[in-house]
C-alpha positions as CSV (number, residue, x, y, z in Angstrom):
1,X,-11.3,-8.6,6.3
2,X,-7.6,-9.6,6.0
3,X,-4.5,-7.7,6.6
4,X,-1.4,-8.6,4.3
5,X,2.0,-7.5,5.1
6,X,4.0,-6.8,2.1
7,X,8.0,-6.7,2.6
8,X,10.2,-6.4,-0.4
9,X,13.7,-7.4,0.2
10,X,14.7,-7.6,-3.5
11,X,17.3,-4.7,-3.4
12,X,20.7,-5.0,-4.2
13,X,22.1,-2.6,-1.6
14,X,24.5,-0.8,-3.7
15,X,25.0,2.1,-1.4
16,X,25.8,-0.4,1.2
17,X,29.3,-1.3,-0.5
18,X,29.1,-5.1,0.0
19,X,29.1,-7.8,-2.5
20,X,26.3,-9.5,-0.3
21,X,22.9,-7.7,-0.5
22,X,22.4,-6.3,2.9
23,X,19.2,-7.8,3.8
24,X,21.2,-11.1,4.1
25,X,24.1,-9.8,6.2
26,X,23.9,-11.9,9.4
27,X,23.6,-10.2,13.0
28,X,24.5,-12.1,15.7
29,X,23.8,-15.2,13.1
30,X,20.6,-14.1,12.0
31,X,19.9,-12.3,8.4
32,X,18.9,-8.9,8.7
33,X,15.5,-9.4,6.7
34,X,14.5,-12.2,9.3
35,X,14.5,-9.8,12.1
36,X,12.1,-7.5,10.3
37,X,9.9,-10.8,9.2
38,X,9.7,-11.6,12.8
39,X,8.3,-8.4,13.8
40,X,5.3,-9.1,11.5
41,X,5.2,-12.8,12.4
42,X,4.7,-12.2,16.0
43,X,2.0,-9.2,15.6
44,X,-1.6,-10.5,16.1
45,X,-2.7,-7.8,13.5
46,X,-1.2,-9.3,10.9
47,X,-2.6,-12.2,8.9
48,X,-0.3,-13.0,6.1
49,X,3.1,-11.8,4.8
50,X,4.0,-11.5,1.2
51,X,7.8,-11.2,0.2
52,X,9.2,-9.6,-2.8
53,X,12.6,-11.0,-3.7
54,X,15.1,-11.7,-6.3
55,X,14.5,-15.0,-8.2
56,X,18.0,-16.0,-7.6
57,X,17.4,-15.9,-3.8
58,X,14.1,-17.7,-3.6
59,X,15.3,-21.3,-2.6
60,X,17.5,-19.7,-0.1
61,X,14.7,-17.6,1.7
62,X,12.3,-20.4,1.4
63,X,14.6,-22.7,3.5
64,X,15.3,-19.4,6.0
65,X,11.4,-19.3,6.5
66,X,11.1,-22.8,7.4
67,X,14.2,-22.8,9.6
68,X,12.8,-19.7,11.5
69,X,9.3,-21.1,11.4
70,X,7.8,-17.9,10.0
71,X,4.3,-19.3,9.3
72,X,2.5,-16.0,8.2
73,X,4.5,-16.1,5.0
74,X,2.2,-16.7,2.4
75,X,3.9,-16.2,-0.9
76,X,7.3,-15.2,-2.2
77,X,7.1,-12.9,-5.4
78,X,9.7,-11.9,-7.9
79,X,10.6,-8.3,-7.4
80,X,10.6,-5.8,-9.8
81,X,13.5,-3.5,-10.8
82,X,12.3,-0.7,-8.2
83,X,11.3,-1.4,-4.8
84,X,7.8,0.3,-5.7
85,X,7.4,-2.4,-8.5
86,X,8.2,-5.0,-6.2
87,X,5.5,-4.0,-3.8
88,X,3.1,-3.9,-6.8
89,X,4.3,-7.2,-7.8
90,X,3.4,-8.7,-4.3
91,X,-0.3,-6.9,-4.2
92,X,-1.0,-8.3,-8.0
93,X,0.0,-11.7,-7.1
94,X,-2.9,-12.0,-4.8
95,X,-5.4,-9.6,-6.3
96,X,-7.8,-12.3,-7.0
97,X,-8.2,-13.1,-3.4
98,X,-8.4,-9.7,-2.2
99,X,-11.6,-7.7,-1.2
100,X,-11.5,-3.8,-1.4
101,X,-11.5,-3.5,2.3
102,X,-8.6,-6.0,3.0
103,X,-5.6,-4.1,4.2
104,X,-2.0,-3.8,3.0
105,X,0.7,-2.7,5.4
106,X,3.8,-2.2,3.6
107,X,7.3,-2.3,5.1
108,X,10.6,-2.5,3.9
109,X,12.8,-5.2,4.7
110,X,15.8,-2.9,5.6
111,X,13.9,-1.2,8.6
112,X,14.3,-4.3,11.2
113,X,13.9,-2.2,14.2
114,X,10.1,-1.1,14.3
115,X,8.3,-1.8,17.3
116,X,4.9,-4.2,17.6
117,X,3.0,-0.9,18.8
118,X,4.0,0.7,15.7
119,X,2.7,-2.0,13.4
120,X,-0.6,-2.3,15.7
121,X,-1.1,1.3,15.6
122,X,-0.7,1.9,11.8
123,X,-3.2,-0.8,11.2
124,X,-5.9,0.2,13.5
125,X,-5.4,4.1,12.8
126,X,-6.2,3.2,9.2
127,X,-9.7,2.5,10.1
128,X,-9.9,6.2,11.7
129,X,-8.1,8.1,9.0
130,X,-7.8,5.7,5.9
131,X,-4.5,5.6,3.7
132,X,-1.4,6.6,5.8
133,X,2.2,6.6,6.0
134,X,4.3,7.0,9.1
135,X,6.8,9.8,9.2
136,X,9.2,11.5,11.5
137,X,10.6,15.0,11.7
138,X,13.4,16.4,9.9
139,X,16.0,17.5,12.3
140,X,18.8,18.9,10.2
141,X,18.7,22.1,8.0
142,X,17.1,21.3,4.4
143,X,18.4,23.1,1.3
144,X,17.0,22.9,-2.1
145,X,20.0,22.5,-4.2
146,X,18.1,23.7,-7.2
147,X,18.1,27.4,-6.1
148,X,20.1,27.1,-2.8
149,X,17.0,28.0,-0.8
150,X,16.4,27.0,2.6
151,X,13.4,24.7,3.2
152,X,12.1,25.4,6.8
153,X,12.1,21.9,8.8
154,X,8.6,22.5,10.4
155,X,7.3,22.3,6.7
156,X,8.9,19.0,6.0
157,X,8.7,15.2,7.4
158,X,10.6,12.3,6.1
159,X,8.5,9.3,5.1
160,X,8.9,6.1,6.8
161,X,7.4,2.7,6.4
162,X,4.9,1.1,7.5
163,X,2.4,2.5,5.3
164,X,-1.2,1.1,5.2
165,X,-3.8,1.1,2.4
166,X,-6.7,-1.0,1.5
167,X,-6.6,-2.9,-1.7
168,X,-9.5,-0.3,-2.8
169,X,-7.3,2.5,-2.3
170,X,-4.6,1.0,-4.5
171,X,-6.5,-0.7,-7.2
172,X,-6.9,1.9,-9.3
173,X,-3.5,3.4,-9.3
174,X,-1.5,0.3,-9.7
175,X,-2.7,-0.6,-12.6
176,X,-2.4,2.7,-14.3
177,X,-0.8,2.4,-17.7
178,X,1.2,5.6,-17.2
179,X,2.9,4.0,-13.7
180,X,6.1,3.9,-15.6
181,X,6.1,7.6,-16.2
182,X,5.9,8.7,-12.6
183,X,8.9,8.8,-10.4
184,X,7.8,7.4,-7.1
185,X,9.7,5.4,-4.6
186,X,6.8,4.3,-2.6
187,X,3.2,3.7,-2.6
188,X,2.9,7.1,-0.6
189,X,4.8,9.0,-3.2
190,X,2.5,7.0,-6.2
191,X,-0.9,8.0,-4.7
192,X,0.4,11.7,-3.6
193,X,1.6,12.2,-7.1
194,X,-1.6,10.9,-8.6
195,X,-3.7,13.3,-6.3
196,X,-5.0,11.0,-3.7
197,X,-4.8,12.0,-0.2
198,X,-2.5,10.4,2.2
199,X,-2.5,10.9,6.0
200,X,0.7,10.8,8.3
201,X,1.0,9.6,11.7
202,X,4.1,9.8,13.8
203,X,6.6,7.2,13.3
204,X,9.6,6.1,15.3
205,X,13.2,7.5,15.1
206,X,14.5,4.0,16.1
207,X,12.6,2.4,12.9
208,X,15.6,3.5,10.9
209,X,16.5,2.2,7.3
210,X,19.9,0.2,7.3
211,X,21.5,2.0,4.2
212,X,25.2,2.2,5.3
213,X,27.5,0.2,7.2
214,X,27.3,2.6,10.1
215,X,23.6,2.0,10.3
216,X,24.3,-1.8,10.8
217,X,26.7,-1.1,13.5
218,X,23.8,1.0,15.4
219,X,21.4,-1.9,14.8
220,X,24.1,-4.5,16.4
221,X,24.6,-2.3,19.3
222,X,20.7,-2.2,19.9
223,X,20.4,-5.7,19.5
224,X,23.5,-6.4,21.7
225,X,21.8,-4.2,24.5
226,X,18.5,-6.0,24.3
227,X,20.5,-9.4,24.5
228,X,22.2,-8.3,27.7
229,X,19.0,-7.0,29.3
230,X,17.4,-10.4,28.9
């Protein structure tokens, strides 16, 4: 049984407000997505890493993978026009090598601050509860804009990555011809919308997504503090 980490980094980062895709922005001399890849490179429960990226950046990424000695990177795959399609492209690129029991842990490249413990906990919890996604509480008041009603916070959670599935969990749904008619952002959404059960485990508030420049500033502070402690 093998465990593949699927890391999509093909996004353009339009909300970030930069000409350079945010995953390539350097933090203390290192591209942002390298911080993410290193977490999976260094985790003993991960066997291989698959990366979805744009065709234009493949040569640059190959060079960075070599420079940072990311030996678990198994394949670079051309991303799709959405994050979900990029993830599916990665899985399909190795489907002939996968058994139904092989695990797939999905994590987006712009969440570089996850812990090693979270990765291992996700992979190991799969054996106990099956398909899963990390989630964190909603700490702000939630409003339904359609009818101006308040959604109780204790009835909602925020979906994160990592998410863990087996190839057997995903095989049917990723080859569904009706996929393009379903609005989903992650595999978790896709499975739920197709009436599959997904379990939820606690994520980490520090495993935040870098979407805006303020998020990048927070990450820089975290890295700076870690370096100072070392």
